[in-house]
Short mmCIF file of the C-alpha atoms (twelve columns), coordinates in Angstrom:
data_MODEL
# 
_entry.id   MODEL 
# 
loop_
_atom_site.group_PDB 
_atom_site.id 
_atom_site.type_symbol 
_atom_site.label_atom_id 
_atom_site.label_alt_id 
_atom_site.label_comp_id 
_atom_site.label_asym_id 
_atom_site.label_seq_id 
_atom_site.Cartn_x 
_atom_site.Cartn_y 
_atom_site.Cartn_z 
_atom_site.pdbx_PDB_model_num 
ATOM 1  C CA . UNK A 1  -16.366 -15.535 0.853   1 
ATOM 2  C CA . UNK A 2  -12.784 -14.299 1.698   1 
ATOM 3  C CA . UNK A 3  -11.234 -15.195 5.243   1 
ATOM 4  C CA . UNK A 4  -9.676  -12.350 7.291   1 
ATOM 5  C CA . UNK A 5  -8.312  -11.840 10.732  1 
ATOM 6  C CA . UNK A 6  -9.635  -9.547  13.680  1 
ATOM 7  C CA . UNK A 7  -6.994  -7.776  15.352  1 
ATOM 8  C CA . UNK A 8  -7.643  -10.244 18.155  1 
ATOM 9  C CA . UNK A 9  -6.387  -13.295 15.978  1 
ATOM 10 C CA . UNK A 10 -9.987  -14.788 15.192  1 
ATOM 11 C CA . UNK A 11 -10.400 -15.511 11.811  1 
ATOM 12 C CA . UNK A 12 -13.779 -15.182 9.992   1 
ATOM 13 C CA . UNK A 13 -15.491 -15.411 6.618   1 
ATOM 14 C CA . UNK A 14 -16.811 -12.355 4.807   1 
ATOM 15 C CA . UNK A 15 -19.033 -12.372 1.808   1 
ATOM 16 C CA . UNK A 16 -16.782 -10.075 -0.467  1 
ATOM 17 C CA . UNK A 17 -19.904 -8.935  -2.959  1 
ATOM 18 C CA . UNK A 18 -20.923 -6.651  -0.057  1 
ATOM 19 C CA . UNK A 19 -17.664 -5.021  0.773   1 
ATOM 20 C CA . UNK A 20 -18.248 -1.196  -0.148  1 
ATOM 21 C CA . UNK A 21 -14.817 0.384   0.535   1 
ATOM 22 C CA . UNK A 22 -11.504 -1.143  1.952   1 
ATOM 23 C CA . UNK A 23 -9.370  1.790   3.605   1 
ATOM 24 C CA . UNK A 24 -6.113  1.993   5.792   1 
ATOM 25 C CA . UNK A 25 -5.883  4.037   8.927   1 
ATOM 26 C CA . UNK A 26 -3.348  2.720   9.305   1 
ATOM 27 C CA . UNK A 27 -5.206  -0.701  10.152  1 
ATOM 28 C CA . UNK A 28 -7.338  -2.099  7.278   1 
ATOM 29 C CA . UNK A 29 -10.872 -1.237  7.813   1 
ATOM 30 C CA . UNK A 30 -13.605 -3.208  5.498   1 
ATOM 31 C CA . UNK A 31 -16.839 -1.362  5.195   1 
ATOM 32 C CA . UNK A 32 -19.912 -3.321  4.148   1 
ATOM 33 C CA . UNK A 33 -22.846 -2.178  2.036   1 
ATOM 34 C CA . UNK A 34 -25.030 -2.131  4.971   1 
ATOM 35 C CA . UNK A 35 -22.408 0.112   6.983   1 
ATOM 36 C CA . UNK A 36 -20.911 -2.459  9.161   1 
ATOM 37 C CA . UNK A 37 -17.403 -1.959  9.619   1 
ATOM 38 C CA . UNK A 38 -14.201 -4.722  10.246  1 
ATOM 39 C CA . UNK A 39 -10.857 -3.795  11.278  1 
ATOM 40 C CA . UNK A 40 -8.577  -6.621  10.255  1 
ATOM 41 C CA . UNK A 41 -4.918  -7.685  10.186  1 
ATOM 42 C CA . UNK A 42 -4.583  -8.096  6.479   1 
ATOM 43 C CA . UNK A 43 -3.306  -5.405  4.518   1 
ATOM 44 C CA . UNK A 44 -5.094  -3.126  1.958   1 
ATOM 45 C CA . UNK A 45 -2.966  -5.075  -0.741  1 
ATOM 46 C CA . UNK A 46 -3.919  -8.477  0.720   1 
ATOM 47 C CA . UNK A 47 -7.636  -8.033  1.114   1 
ATOM 48 C CA . UNK A 48 -7.910  -6.612  -2.666  1 
ATOM 49 C CA . UNK A 49 -5.971  -9.459  -3.836  1 
ATOM 50 C CA . UNK A 50 -8.571  -12.034 -1.888  1 
ATOM 51 C CA . UNK A 51 -11.341 -9.969  -3.375  1 
ATOM 52 C CA . UNK A 52 -10.139 -10.129 -7.007  1 
ATOM 53 C CA . UNK A 53 -9.469  -13.854 -6.432  1 
ATOM 54 C CA . UNK A 54 -13.098 -14.523 -4.830  1 
ATOM 55 C CA . UNK A 55 -14.683 -12.664 -7.975  1 
ATOM 56 C CA . UNK A 56 -12.550 -14.875 -10.475 1 
ATOM 57 C CA . UNK A 57 -13.516 -17.952 -8.733  1 
ATOM 58 C CA . UNK A 58 -17.253 -16.987 -9.145  1 
ATOM 59 C CA . UNK A 59 -16.874 -15.580 -12.670 1 
ATOM 60 C CA . UNK A 60 -17.648 -11.982 -11.923 1 
ATOM 61 C CA . UNK A 61 -13.980 -11.361 -13.392 1 
ATOM 62 C CA . UNK A 62 -13.640 -12.970 -16.689 1 
ATOM 63 C CA . UNK A 63 -10.309 -14.112 -17.190 1 
ATOM 64 C CA . UNK A 64 -9.290  -16.452 -19.688 1 
ATOM 65 C CA . UNK A 65 -8.073  -19.814 -18.523 1 
ATOM 66 C CA . UNK A 66 -4.516  -21.033 -19.090 1 
ATOM 67 C CA . UNK A 67 -4.930  -22.782 -22.716 1 
ATOM 68 C CA . UNK A 68 -7.667  -21.353 -23.770 1 
ATOM 69 C CA . UNK A 69 -7.822  -18.428 -26.536 1 
ATOM 70 C CA . UNK A 70 -10.358 -15.329 -26.532 1 
ATOM 71 C CA . UNK A 71 -13.338 -17.526 -27.993 1 
ATOM 72 C CA . UNK A 72 -13.028 -20.023 -24.709 1 
ATOM 73 C CA . UNK A 73 -11.670 -23.020 -27.007 1 
# 
């Protein structure tokens, strides 16, 4: 889950797995796979960074932890 802020200032959590597109119109609009859209205060860059961080936390993006070599030791 990532936390984003609606234009009215209210924050909410969004399951990043269901994000289909992130666009700037200039407001950042997140479209989910079910077609629902959310307009948020965060920039396109911030949302993308939060999604990448989420994917890393749940091990969808394989990044080697500090101190490990390529074979995980």
